[in-house]
DRENPA-3360 file (N, C-alpha, C; in nm, 2 decimals, always signed):
BEGIN
1 = MTEVVTEG = -1.87/-0.56/-0.80/-1.94/-0.43/-0.77/-1.87/-0.35/-0.67 ~ -1.81/-0.41/-0.57/-1.74/-0.34/-0.47/-1.62/-0.27/-0.53 ~ -1.55/-0.35/-0.62/-1.43/-0.29/-0.68/-1.46/-0.17/-0.77 ~ -1.58/-0.18/-0.84/-1.62/-0.07/-0.92/-1.65/+0.06/-0.84 ~ -1.72/+0.04/-0.72/-1.75/+0.15/-0.63/-1.62/+0.21/-0.58 ~ -1.52/+0.12/-0.54/-1.40/+0.16/-0.48/-1.32/+0.24/-0.59 ~ -1.32/+0.19/-0.71/-1.25/+0.27/-0.82/-1.31/+0.40/-0.84 ~ -1.45/+0.41/-0.84/-1.51/+0.54/-0.86/-1.48/+0.64/-0.76;
9 = VAGAVTED = -1.49/+0.59/-0.63/-1.46/+0.68/-0.52/-1.31/+0.73/-0.52 ~ -1.22/+0.63/-0.55/-1.08/+0.66/-0.56/-1.05/+0.75/-0.67 ~ -1.12/+0.74/-0.78/-1.10/+0.83/-0.90/-1.14/+0.97/-0.86 ~ -1.24/+0.99/-0.79/-1.28/+1.12/-0.74/-1.18/+1.18/-0.65 ~ -1.13/+1.09/-0.56/-1.02/+1.13/-0.47/-0.90/+1.18/-0.54 ~ -0.86/+1.10/-0.65/-0.75/+1.13/-0.73/-0.76/+1.27/-0.79 ~ -0.88/+1.30/-0.84/-0.90/+1.43/-0.90/-0.89/+1.55/-0.80 ~ -0.95/+1.52/-0.68/-0.94/+1.62/-0.58/-0.80/+1.65/-0.53;
17 = VAEGAAHA = -0.72/+1.54/-0.52/-0.58/+1.55/-0.47/-0.50/+1.62/-0.58 ~ -0.52/+1.59/-0.70/-0.45/+1.66/-0.81/-0.48/+1.81/-0.81 ~ -0.61/+1.85/-0.80/-0.65/+1.99/-0.79/-0.59/+2.06/-0.67 ~ -0.61/+1.99/-0.56/-0.56/+2.05/-0.43/-0.41/+2.07/-0.43 ~ -0.34/+1.97/-0.48/-0.19/+1.97/-0.49/-0.15/+2.08/-0.58 ~ -0.21/+2.10/-0.69/-0.17/+2.21/-0.78/-0.20/+2.34/-0.72 ~ -0.31/+2.35/-0.65/-0.34/+2.48/-0.58/-0.24/+2.51/-0.47 ~ -0.20/+2.40/-0.40/-0.10/+2.42/-0.29/+0.04/+2.46/-0.35;
25 = ADGGGHSP = +0.07/+2.40/-0.46/+0.20/+2.42/-0.52/+0.21/+2.57/-0.57 ~ +0.09/+2.62/-0.61/+0.09/+2.76/-0.66/+0.08/+2.86/-0.54 ~ +0.09/+2.81/-0.42/+0.09/+2.90/-0.31/-0.05/+2.94/-0.26 ~ -0.14/+2.85/-0.28/-0.28/+2.87/-0.24/-0.31/+2.84/-0.10 ~ -0.24/+2.89/+0.00/-0.27/+2.87/+0.14/-0.23/+2.73/+0.19 ~ -0.28/+2.70/+0.31/-0.24/+2.58/+0.37/-0.35/+2.48/+0.35 ~ -0.35/+2.42/+0.23/-0.45/+2.32/+0.19/-0.42/+2.19/+0.26 ~ -0.53/+2.11/+0.30/-0.51/+1.98/+0.36/-0.44/+1.89/+0.26;
33 = LEQFVVKA = -0.44/+1.92/+0.13/-0.38/+1.83/+0.03/-0.23/+1.87/+0.00 ~ -0.19/+1.98/+0.07/-0.05/+2.03/+0.04/+0.05/+1.92/+0.08 ~ +0.01/+1.84/+0.18/+0.11/+1.73/+0.23/+0.14/+1.63/+0.12 ~ +0.06/+1.62/+0.01/+0.08/+1.52/-0.09/+0.15/+1.57/-0.21 ~ +0.20/+1.70/-0.21/+0.27/+1.76/-0.32/+0.41/+1.70/-0.33 ~ +0.44/+1.65/-0.45/+0.58/+1.60/-0.47/+0.67/+1.71/-0.51 ~ +0.78/+1.73/-0.44/+0.87/+1.85/-0.46/+1.01/+1.80/-0.48 ~ +1.08/+1.86/-0.56/+1.23/+1.83/-0.57/+1.30/+1.89/-0.45;
41 = LGGDGHDL = +1.38/+1.82/-0.39/+1.46/+1.87/-0.27/+1.54/+1.99/-0.31 ~ +1.52/+2.10/-0.24/+1.59/+2.22/-0.26/+1.52/+2.30/-0.37 ~ +1.41/+2.25/-0.43/+1.34/+2.33/-0.53/+1.23/+2.41/-0.48 ~ +1.16/+2.48/-0.56/+1.05/+2.57/-0.52/+0.92/+2.51/-0.53 ~ +0.91/+2.38/-0.58/+0.78/+2.32/-0.59/+0.71/+2.33/-0.72 ~ +0.77/+2.41/-0.81/+0.71/+2.43/-0.94/+0.78/+2.35/-1.05 ~ +0.92/+2.36/-1.05/+0.99/+2.28/-1.15/+1.03/+2.14/-1.09 ~ +1.00/+2.04/-1.17/+1.03/+1.90/-1.13/+1.09/+1.83/-1.24;
49 = PFYSFTNS = +1.22/+1.85/-1.27/+1.29/+1.78/-1.38/+1.29/+1.63/-1.35 ~ +1.30/+1.55/-1.46/+1.29/+1.40/-1.44/+1.40/+1.34/-1.35 ~ +1.51/+1.41/-1.35/+1.62/+1.36/-1.27/+1.62/+1.41/-1.12 ~ +1.51/+1.48/-1.08/+1.51/+1.54/-0.95/+1.50/+1.43/-0.84 ~ +1.56/+1.45/-0.73/+1.54/+1.37/-0.61/+1.44/+1.43/-0.53 ~ +1.32/+1.37/-0.52/+1.21/+1.43/-0.46/+1.19/+1.39/-0.31 ~ +1.09/+1.46/-0.25/+1.06/+1.42/-0.11/+1.00/+1.28/-0.10 ~ +0.93/+1.24/-0.21/+0.88/+1.11/-0.22/+0.99/+1.00/-0.22;
57 = ALFMVLGV = +1.09/+1.03/-0.31/+1.21/+0.94/-0.32/+1.28/+0.93/-0.19 ~ +1.30/+1.05/-0.12/+1.37/+1.06/+0.01/+1.31/+0.97/+0.11 ~ +1.17/+0.97/+0.12/+1.11/+0.89/+0.22/+1.10/+0.74/+0.19 ~ +1.10/+0.71/+0.06/+1.11/+0.57/+0.02/+1.25/+0.52/+0.06 ~ +1.35/+0.59/+0.03/+1.49/+0.55/+0.07/+1.49/+0.54/+0.23 ~ +1.44/+0.64/+0.30/+1.44/+0.64/+0.44/+1.36/+0.51/+0.49 ~ +1.25/+0.48/+0.43/+1.18/+0.36/+0.47/+1.26/+0.23/+0.45 ~ +1.33/+0.22/+0.34/+1.42/+0.10/+0.32/+1.53/+0.10/+0.42;
65 = VLVTLFIY = +1.59/+0.21/+0.45/+1.70/+0.22/+0.55/+1.65/+0.18/+0.69 ~ +1.54/+0.23/+0.73/+1.48/+0.20/+0.86/+1.45/+0.06/+0.88 ~ +1.39/+0.00/+0.77/+1.35/-0.15/+0.78/+1.48/-0.23/+0.79 ~ +1.58/-0.19/+0.71/+1.71/-0.27/+0.71/+1.77/-0.26/+0.84 ~ +1.78/-0.14/+0.90/+1.84/-0.12/+1.03/+1.76/-0.20/+1.14 ~ +1.62/-0.20/+1.13/+1.54/-0.27/+1.22/+1.57/-0.42/+1.23 ~ +1.59/-0.48/+1.11/+1.62/-0.62/+1.10/+1.77/-0.65/+1.14 ~ +1.86/-0.57/+1.09/+2.00/-0.59/+1.11/+2.03/-0.57/+1.26;
73 = LGMRRAVL = +1.99/-0.46/+1.32/+2.02/-0.44/+1.46/+1.95/-0.54/+1.56 ~ +1.84/-0.59/+1.51/+1.76/-0.68/+1.60/+1.82/-0.82/+1.59 ~ +1.89/-0.85/+1.48/+1.94/-0.99/+1.47/+2.09/-1.00/+1.47 ~ +2.17/-0.89/+1.48/+2.31/-0.91/+1.47/+2.37/-0.98/+1.58 ~ +2.31/-0.97/+1.70/+2.35/-1.05/+1.82/+2.24/-1.14/+1.87 ~ +2.19/-1.22/+1.78/+2.08/-1.31/+1.82/+2.12/-1.40/+1.93 ~ +2.04/-1.42/+2.03/+2.06/-1.50/+2.14/+1.94/-1.60/+2.16 ~ +1.97/-1.70/+2.24/+1.86/-1.80/+2.26/+1.74/-1.74/+2.33;
81 = VPTRWQTL = +1.77/-1.66/+2.43/+1.66/-1.58/+2.50/+1.66/-1.44/+2.43 ~ +1.57/-1.42/+2.34/+1.57/-1.30/+2.26/+1.55/-1.17/+2.35 ~ +1.61/-1.06/+2.30/+1.58/-0.93/+2.35/+1.45/-0.88/+2.30 ~ +1.41/-0.76/+2.35/+1.28/-0.71/+2.30/+1.29/-0.68/+2.15 ~ +1.40/-0.62/+2.11/+1.42/-0.59/+1.97/+1.42/-0.72/+1.88 ~ +1.50/-0.81/+1.93/+1.50/-0.94/+1.85/+1.36/-1.01/+1.84 ~ +1.29/-0.99/+1.95/+1.15/-1.05/+1.95/+1.06/-0.99/+1.85 ~ +1.08/-0.85/+1.83/+1.00/-0.78/+1.73/+1.03/-0.83/+1.59;
89 = VELSYEFI = +1.16/-0.85/+1.57/+1.20/-0.89/+1.43/+1.15/-1.04/+1.41 ~ +1.16/-1.12/+1.51/+1.12/-1.26/+1.49/+0.97/-1.27/+1.48 ~ +0.90/-1.18/+1.55/+0.75/-1.18/+1.53/+0.71/-1.13/+1.39 ~ +0.78/-1.04/+1.34/+0.76/-0.99/+1.20/+0.78/-1.11/+1.10 ~ +0.89/-1.18/+1.12/+0.92/-1.29/+1.04/+0.82/-1.40/+1.05 ~ +0.78/-1.43/+1.17/+0.68/-1.54/+1.19/+0.54/-1.50/+1.13 ~ +0.51/-1.37/+1.15/+0.38/-1.32/+1.10/+0.37/-1.34/+0.95 ~ +0.47/-1.30/+0.87/+0.47/-1.32/+0.73/+0.48/-1.47/+0.69;
97 = ANMIRDNV = +0.56/-1.54/+0.76/+0.58/-1.68/+0.73/+0.45/-1.76/+0.75 ~ +0.37/-1.72/+0.85/+0.24/-1.79/+0.88/+0.14/-1.74/+0.77 ~ +0.15/-1.62/+0.73/+0.06/-1.57/+0.63/+0.08/-1.65/+0.50 ~ +0.21/-1.67/+0.46/+0.24/-1.74/+0.34/+0.20/-1.89/+0.35 ~ +0.22/-1.95/+0.47/+0.19/-2.09/+0.48/+0.03/-2.11/+0.48 ~ -0.04/-2.02/+0.54/-0.19/-2.03/+0.54/-0.25/-2.00/+0.41 ~ -0.19/-1.91/+0.33/-0.26/-1.87/+0.21/-0.20/-1.92/+0.08 ~ -0.07/-1.96/+0.08/+0.00/-2.01/-0.04/+0.04/-2.16/-0.02;
105 = GQEGRKYF = +0.07/-2.20/+0.10/+0.12/-2.33/+0.12/+0.27/-2.34/+0.12 ~ +0.32/-2.46/+0.12/+0.47/-2.48/+0.12/+0.54/-2.43/+0.00 ~ +0.47/-2.43/-0.11/+0.53/-2.38/-0.24/+0.56/-2.23/-0.23 ~ +0.49/-2.16/-0.14/+0.51/-2.02/-0.13/+0.64/-1.98/-0.05 ~ +0.70/-2.08/+0.02/+0.82/-2.04/+0.10/+0.93/-1.98/+0.02 ~ +0.95/-2.02/-0.11/+1.05/-1.96/-0.19/+1.03/-1.81/-0.22 ~ +0.91/-1.76/-0.20/+0.88/-1.62/-0.22/+0.87/-1.54/-0.10 ~ +0.91/-1.60/+0.01/+0.91/-1.53/+0.14/+0.98/-1.39/+0.14;
113 = GFIFTLFM = +1.10/-1.39/+0.08/+1.17/-1.27/+0.07/+1.10/-1.15/+0.01 ~ +1.03/-1.18/-0.10/+0.96/-1.08/-0.17/+0.84/-1.03/-0.09 ~ +0.76/-1.13/-0.04/+0.64/-1.09/+0.04/+0.68/-1.02/+0.17 ~ +0.78/-1.06/+0.23/+0.83/-0.99/+0.35/+0.87/-0.85/+0.32 ~ +0.95/-0.83/+0.22/+0.99/-0.70/+0.17/+0.87/-0.61/+0.14 ~ +0.78/-0.67/+0.07/+0.66/-0.59/+0.03/+0.58/-0.54/+0.15 ~ +0.56/-0.63/+0.25/+0.48/-0.59/+0.37/+0.56/-0.48/+0.44 ~ +0.69/-0.50/+0.46/+0.76/-0.40/+0.54/+0.78/-0.27/+0.47;
121 = FVFAGNLL = +0.79/-0.27/+0.34/+0.80/-0.14/+0.27/+0.67/-0.06/+0.28 ~ +0.55/-0.13/+0.26/+0.43/-0.06/+0.27/+0.40/-0.01/+0.41 ~ +0.43/-0.10/+0.51/+0.41/-0.07/+0.65/+0.49/+0.05/+0.69 ~ +0.62/+0.05/+0.65/+0.71/+0.16/+0.68/+0.66/+0.29/+0.62 ~ +0.61/+0.29/+0.50/+0.56/+0.41/+0.43/+0.44/+0.46/+0.51 ~ +0.35/+0.37/+0.55/+0.23/+0.41/+0.62/+0.27/+0.48/+0.76 ~ +0.37/+0.42/+0.83/+0.41/+0.47/+0.96/+0.48/+0.60/+0.94 ~ +0.57/+0.61/+0.85/+0.65/+0.73/+0.83/+0.55/+0.85/+0.80;
129 = GMMPYSFT = +0.44/+0.82/+0.73/+0.35/+0.93/+0.70/+0.28/+0.98/+0.83 ~ +0.28/+0.91/+0.94/+0.22/+0.96/+1.06/+0.31/+1.06/+1.14 ~ +0.43/+1.07/+1.09/+0.52/+1.17/+1.16/+0.50/+1.31/+1.11 ~ +0.50/+1.41/+1.20/+0.48/+1.55/+1.15/+0.59/+1.59/+1.04 ~ +0.54/+1.67/+0.95/+0.63/+1.72/+0.84/+0.69/+1.61/+0.75 ~ +0.63/+1.49/+0.75/+0.69/+1.38/+0.67/+0.61/+1.37/+0.54 ~ +0.63/+1.26/+0.47/+0.57/+1.24/+0.34/+0.52/+1.10/+0.33 ~ +0.40/+1.08/+0.29/+0.34/+0.94/+0.29/+0.35/+0.90/+0.14;
137 = YTSHIIVT = +0.45/+0.82/+0.11/+0.47/+0.78/-0.03/+0.36/+0.68/-0.07 ~ +0.30/+0.61/+0.02/+0.19/+0.52/-0.01/+0.06/+0.59/-0.04 ~ +0.06/+0.72/-0.03/-0.06/+0.80/-0.06/-0.06/+0.84/-0.21 ~ +0.04/+0.80/-0.29/+0.05/+0.84/-0.43/+0.01/+0.72/-0.51 ~ -0.08/+0.73/-0.60/-0.13/+0.62/-0.69/-0.02/+0.56/-0.77 ~ +0.08/+0.65/-0.81/+0.19/+0.60/-0.90/+0.27/+0.50/-0.82 ~ +0.29/+0.52/-0.69/+0.37/+0.43/-0.61/+0.29/+0.30/-0.58 ~ +0.17/+0.31/-0.54/+0.09/+0.19/-0.51/+0.06/+0.11/-0.64;
145 = FAMAAVVF = +0.04/+0.18/-0.75/+0.02/+0.10/-0.87/+0.14/+0.03/-0.92 ~ +0.26/+0.10/-0.90/+0.38/+0.03/-0.94/+0.40/-0.10/-0.86 ~ +0.38/-0.09/-0.73/+0.39/-0.22/-0.65/+0.29/-0.32/-0.69 ~ +0.16/-0.28/-0.72/+0.06/-0.37/-0.76/+0.09/-0.43/-0.90 ~ +0.15/-0.35/-0.99/+0.19/-0.40/-1.12/+0.30/-0.51/-1.11 ~ +0.39/-0.49/-1.02/+0.50/-0.58/-1.00/+0.44/-0.72/-0.95 ~ +0.34/-0.71/-0.85/+0.28/-0.83/-0.80/+0.20/-0.90/-0.92 ~ +0.12/-0.82/-0.99/+0.04/-0.87/-1.10/+0.12/-0.94/-1.21;
153 = IGVTVIGF = +0.22/-0.87/-1.25/+0.31/-0.93/-1.36/+0.38/-1.05/-1.31 ~ +0.43/-1.04/-1.18/+0.51/-1.15/-1.12/+0.43/-1.28/-1.11 ~ +0.31/-1.27/-1.06/+0.23/-1.39/-1.04/+0.18/-1.44/-1.17 ~ +0.16/-1.36/-1.27/+0.12/-1.40/-1.40/+0.23/-1.48/-1.47 ~ +0.35/-1.43/-1.46/+0.47/-1.50/-1.51/+0.49/-1.63/-1.44 ~ +0.47/-1.63/-1.31/+0.49/-1.76/-1.23/+0.38/-1.86/-1.28 ~ +0.26/-1.81/-1.30/+0.16/-1.90/-1.35/+0.19/-1.97/-1.48 ~ +0.24/-1.89/-1.57/+0.27/-1.95/-1.70/+0.40/-2.04/-1.69;
161 = MKHGLHFL = +0.49/-2.00/-1.61/+0.61/-2.08/-1.59/+0.58/-2.22/-1.53 ~ +0.48/-2.22/-1.44/+0.45/-2.35/-1.37/+0.35/-2.43/-1.46 ~ +0.26/-2.37/-1.52/+0.15/-2.44/-1.59/+0.15/-2.43/-1.74 ~ +0.24/-2.35/-1.79/+0.24/-2.33/-1.94/+0.10/-2.27/-1.99 ~ +0.06/-2.30/-2.11/-0.06/-2.25/-2.16/-0.18/-2.30/-2.08 ~ -0.17/-2.41/-2.00/-0.28/-2.46/-1.92/-0.32/-2.35/-1.82 ~ -0.24/-2.25/-1.80/-0.27/-2.14/-1.70/-0.39/-2.07/-1.75 ~ -0.42/-2.07/-1.89/-0.53/-2.00/-1.94/-0.66/-2.06/-1.90;
169 = SFFLPSGV = -0.66/-2.19/-1.86/-0.78/-2.25/-1.81/-0.83/-2.19/-1.68 ~ -0.75/-2.10/-1.62/-0.78/-2.03/-1.50/-0.91/-1.94/-1.52 ~ -0.93/-1.90/-1.65/-1.04/-1.82/-1.68/-1.17/-1.89/-1.72 ~ -1.16/-2.03/-1.71/-1.28/-2.11/-1.73/-1.27/-2.22/-1.63 ~ -1.32/-2.20/-1.51/-1.31/-2.30/-1.40/-1.37/-2.44/-1.45 ~ -1.31/-2.54/-1.40/-1.35/-2.68/-1.43/-1.50/-2.70/-1.38 ~ -1.57/-2.78/-1.46/-1.71/-2.81/-1.42/-1.81/-2.71/-1.48 ~ -1.76/-2.60/-1.54/-1.85/-2.50/-1.60/-1.90/-2.55/-1.73;
177 = PVIMAPLL = -2.03/-2.54/-1.76/-2.08/-2.59/-1.89/-2.02/-2.50/-2.00 ~ -1.98/-2.57/-2.12/-1.92/-2.50/-2.23/-2.00/-2.39/-2.28 ~ -2.13/-2.40/-2.27/-2.22/-2.30/-2.32/-2.21/-2.17/-2.25 ~ -2.16/-2.18/-2.13/-2.14/-2.06/-2.04/-2.01/-1.99/-2.07 ~ -1.92/-2.05/-2.15/-1.78/-2.00/-2.17/-1.78/-1.86/-2.23 ~ -1.86/-1.83/-2.34/-1.86/-1.70/-2.40/-1.90/-1.59/-2.30 ~ -1.98/-1.62/-2.20/-2.02/-1.52/-2.10/-1.91/-1.51/-1.98 ~ -1.87/-1.63/-1.94/-1.79/-1.64/-1.82/-1.64/-1.59/-1.84;
185 = IPIEILSY = -1.59/-1.63/-1.96/-1.44/-1.60/-1.99/-1.42/-1.45/-1.99 ~ -1.50/-1.37/-2.06/-1.47/-1.22/-2.05/-1.48/-1.17/-1.91 ~ -1.58/-1.22/-1.83/-1.59/-1.17/-1.69/-1.47/-1.21/-1.61 ~ -1.42/-1.33/-1.63/-1.30/-1.37/-1.55/-1.18/-1.29/-1.59 ~ -1.17/-1.27/-1.72/-1.05/-1.19/-1.77/-1.06/-1.05/-1.72 ~ -1.17/-0.99/-1.72/-1.19/-0.85/-1.67/-1.16/-0.85/-1.52 ~ -1.21/-0.95/-1.45/-1.18/-0.96/-1.30/-1.03/-0.97/-1.28 ~ -0.97/-1.05/-1.36/-0.82/-1.07/-1.34/-0.74/-0.95/-1.36;
193 = FTRPVSLA = -0.78/-0.87/-1.46/-0.70/-0.75/-1.50/-0.73/-0.63/-1.41 ~ -0.84/-0.64/-1.34/-0.87/-0.53/-1.24/-0.80/-0.55/-1.11 ~ -0.74/-0.67/-1.09/-0.67/-0.69/-0.96/-0.57/-0.59/-0.93 ~ -0.47/-0.55/-1.02/-0.37/-0.45/-0.98/-0.44/-0.31/-0.95 ~ -0.55/-0.28/-1.03/-0.61/-0.16/-1.01/-0.67/-0.14/-0.87 ~ -0.75/-0.25/-0.83/-0.82/-0.24/-0.70/-0.71/-0.25/-0.59 ~ -0.61/-0.33/-0.61/-0.50/-0.34/-0.51/-0.43/-0.20/-0.49 ~ -0.41/-0.13/-0.60/-0.34/+0.00/-0.59/-0.43/+0.11/-0.53;
201 = LRLFANMT = -0.56/+0.11/-0.58/-0.65/+0.21/-0.54/-0.69/+0.20/-0.39 ~ -0.70/+0.08/-0.34/-0.74/+0.06/-0.20/-0.64/+0.12/-0.10 ~ -0.51/+0.09/-0.13/-0.41/+0.15/-0.04/-0.40/+0.30/-0.06 ~ -0.40/+0.35/-0.18/-0.39/+0.49/-0.21/-0.50/+0.57/-0.14 ~ -0.63/+0.52/-0.17/-0.75/+0.59/-0.12/-0.75/+0.60/+0.03 ~ -0.72/+0.49/+0.10/-0.72/+0.49/+0.25/-0.62/+0.58/+0.31 ~ -0.50/+0.58/+0.25/-0.39/+0.66/+0.31/-0.42/+0.81/+0.28 ~ -0.47/+0.84/+0.16/-0.50/+0.98/+0.13/-0.62/+1.03/+0.21;
209 = AGHTMLKV = -0.72/+0.96/+0.22/-0.84/+1.00/+0.29/-0.81/+1.02/+0.44 ~ -0.74/+0.92/+0.50/-0.71/+0.93/+0.64/-0.62/+1.05/+0.68 ~ -0.52/+1.08/+0.60/-0.43/+1.19/+0.63/-0.50/+1.32/+0.60 ~ -0.58/+1.33/+0.50/-0.66/+1.45/+0.47/-0.75/+1.48/+0.59 ~ -0.82/+1.38/+0.64/-0.91/+1.40/+0.75/-0.84/+1.46/+0.87 ~ -0.72/+1.40/+0.90/-0.64/+1.45/+1.01/-0.61/+1.59/+1.00 ~ -0.56/+1.63/+0.88/-0.52/+1.77/+0.85/-0.64/+1.86/+0.86 ~ -0.76/+1.82/+0.81/-0.88/+1.91/+0.82/-0.92/+1.94/+0.96;
217 = FAGFIAPL = -0.93/+1.83/+1.05/-0.96/+1.85/+1.19/-0.86/+1.93/+1.26 ~ -0.73/+1.90/+1.23/-0.62/+1.98/+1.30/-0.63/+2.13/+1.27 ~ -0.68/+2.16/+1.15/-0.69/+2.30/+1.11/-0.80/+2.38/+1.19 ~ -0.89/+2.31/+1.26/-0.99/+2.38/+1.34/-0.94/+2.40/+1.49 ~ -0.83/+2.34/+1.53/-0.79/+2.35/+1.67/-0.76/+2.49/+1.71 ~ -0.67/+2.56/+1.64/-0.63/+2.70/+1.68/-0.75/+2.80/+1.66 ~ -0.82/+2.80/+1.55/-0.92/+2.90/+1.52/-1.04/+2.89/+1.62 ~ -1.06/+2.78/+1.68/-1.18/+2.76/+1.77/-1.14/+2.80/+1.91;
225 = GALGVIPL = -1.02/+2.83/+1.94/-0.98/+2.88/+2.08/-1.01/+2.77/+2.18 ~ -1.09/+2.80/+2.28/-1.11/+2.71/+2.39/-1.19/+2.59/+2.34 ~ -1.28/+2.61/+2.24/-1.35/+2.50/+2.18/-1.27/+2.40/+2.10 ~ -1.14/+2.45/+2.08/-1.05/+2.36/+2.00/-1.02/+2.23/+2.06 ~ -1.06/+2.21/+2.19/-1.04/+2.09/+2.25/-1.12/+1.97/+2.19 ~ -1.23/+2.01/+2.13/-1.31/+1.91/+2.06/-1.25/+1.85/+1.94 ~ -1.20/+1.94/+1.84/-1.13/+1.88/+1.73/-0.99/+1.82/+1.77 ~ -0.93/+1.87/+1.88/-0.81/+1.81/+1.93/-0.84/+1.67/+1.97;
233 = ALVVGLTG = -0.95/+1.64/+2.04/-0.98/+1.51/+2.09/-1.01/+1.42/+1.97 ~ -1.07/+1.47/+1.86/-1.09/+1.40/+1.74/-0.96/+1.36/+1.67 ~ -0.87/+1.46/+1.67/-0.74/+1.43/+1.61/-0.67/+1.32/+1.68 ~ -0.67/+1.33/+1.81/-0.60/+1.22/+1.89/-0.66/+1.08/+1.86 ~ -0.80/+1.08/+1.86/-0.86/+0.95/+1.83/-0.84/+0.90/+1.69 ~ -0.84/+1.00/+1.60/-0.82/+0.96/+1.46/-0.67/+0.92/+1.44 ~ -0.58/+0.98/+1.51/-0.44/+0.94/+1.50/-0.42/+0.79/+1.54 ~ -0.48/+0.76/+1.65/-0.48/+0.62/+1.70/-0.54/+0.52/+1.60;
241 = LEFIIAFL = -0.65/+0.57/+1.54/-0.71/+0.49/+1.43/-0.62/+0.47/+1.31 ~ -0.55/+0.58/+1.27/-0.47/+0.58/+1.16/-0.35/+0.48/+1.17 ~ -0.30/+0.47/+1.30/-0.19/+0.37/+1.32/-0.24/+0.23/+1.30 ~ -0.37/+0.20/+1.34/-0.43/+0.07/+1.31/-0.45/+0.05/+1.16 ~ -0.50/+0.16/+1.10/-0.52/+0.15/+0.95/-0.39/+0.13/+0.88 ~ -0.28/+0.19/+0.93/-0.15/+0.18/+0.86/-0.11/+0.03/+0.86 ~ -0.13/-0.04/+0.97/-0.10/-0.18/+0.97/-0.20/-0.26/+0.89 ~ -0.33/-0.23/+0.90/-0.43/-0.31/+0.83/-0.41/-0.30/+0.68;
249 = QAYVFTIL = -0.38/-0.18/+0.63/-0.36/-0.16/+0.48/-0.24/-0.24/+0.43 ~ -0.13/-0.24/+0.51/-0.02/-0.32/+0.47/-0.05/-0.47/+0.47 ~ -0.13/-0.51/+0.57/-0.17/-0.65/+0.58/-0.26/-0.69/+0.46 ~ -0.36/-0.60/+0.43/-0.45/-0.63/+0.32/-0.37/-0.64/+0.19 ~ -0.28/-0.54/+0.17/-0.21/-0.54/+0.04/-0.12/-0.67/+0.03 ~ -0.07/-0.71/+0.14/+0.02/-0.83/+0.14/-0.06/-0.96/+0.13 ~ -0.16/-0.97/+0.20/-0.24/-1.10/+0.20/-0.31/-1.12/+0.06 ~ -0.35/-1.01/+0.00/-0.41/-1.02/-0.14/-0.30/-1.06/-0.23;
257 = SCVYLNDA = -0.18/-1.02/-0.22/-0.07/-1.06/-0.30/-0.05/-1.21/-0.28 ~ -0.06/-1.26/-0.16/-0.05/-1.40/-0.13/-0.16/-1.48/-0.20 ~ -0.28/-1.43/-0.20/-0.39/-1.49/-0.26/-0.37/-1.50/-0.41 ~ -0.32/-1.40/-0.47/-0.30/-1.40/-0.61/-0.18/-1.50/-0.65 ~ -0.08/-1.50/-0.56/+0.02/-1.60/-0.58/-0.03/-1.74/-0.57 ~ -0.11/-1.77/-0.48/-0.17/-1.90/-0.46/-0.25/-1.94/-0.58 ~ -0.33/-1.84/-0.64/-0.40/-1.87/-0.76/-0.31/-1.91/-0.88 ~ -0.19/-1.84/-0.89/-0.10/-1.88/-0.99/-0.03/-2.01/-0.97;
265 = LHMH = -0.01/-2.05/-0.85/+0.06/-2.18/-0.82/-0.04/-2.30/-0.83 ~ -0.16/-2.28/-0.78/-0.25/-2.39/-0.76/-0.37/-2.38/-0.85 ~ -0.39/-2.28/-0.93/-0.50/-2.27/-1.02/-0.64/-2.28/-0.96 ~ -0.65/-2.22/-0.84/-0.78/-2.21/-0.78/-0.78/-2.11/-0.67;
% end
């Protein structure tokens, strides 16, 4: 039920974003949704050929570069008594390693590279979006759904590789009366195939809603004059909250991926 409500709300958000983005692209003032418009670099925002290098692509590349530099510069001169930078890198490593151990077990260690990359990519995108005049690529459903689809397809393939056709028994838990199978199996299949949808919509909706709210409140600061201190205080508070949400959403996306991986490996 929660996933259905989430999908309904996110669907409405998607329509509003699309309408607002189109309005902004047509020059319809400073819309709070203008920040989500995908534009070709050097273009006018109207033409977007398939070969265009967009602001979304630019910030995805920037996110990868920053994460790579963060790890490389922190560990290139690793010492027994770590520096602050090395400590941050090691804490990131330990954080994901503990997440995998607690949610997947020892069999999940071989997938550490993928899970670590997934978390850092999402977290970097969320943080980059907090910078002025930046672009939040995790606020686009096509990006979040692509990542969710990779996770979904990957864990499904792993499940069949490890268990063969026995993986299909995942849709009929042991101990369930056979008479319940016609009712339970369709429910389990539907639940399984909504995983990537809910995973993608959760991240997209939270990033879109948070950044839109910040933009709306910020738009009241100058017009209100002296009273603008009120929305300014709200913006400051919401900005701090958004940094927390940036981490939490990356964490939720990653830990759910670990849970799905655990289901594929251990069939429960």
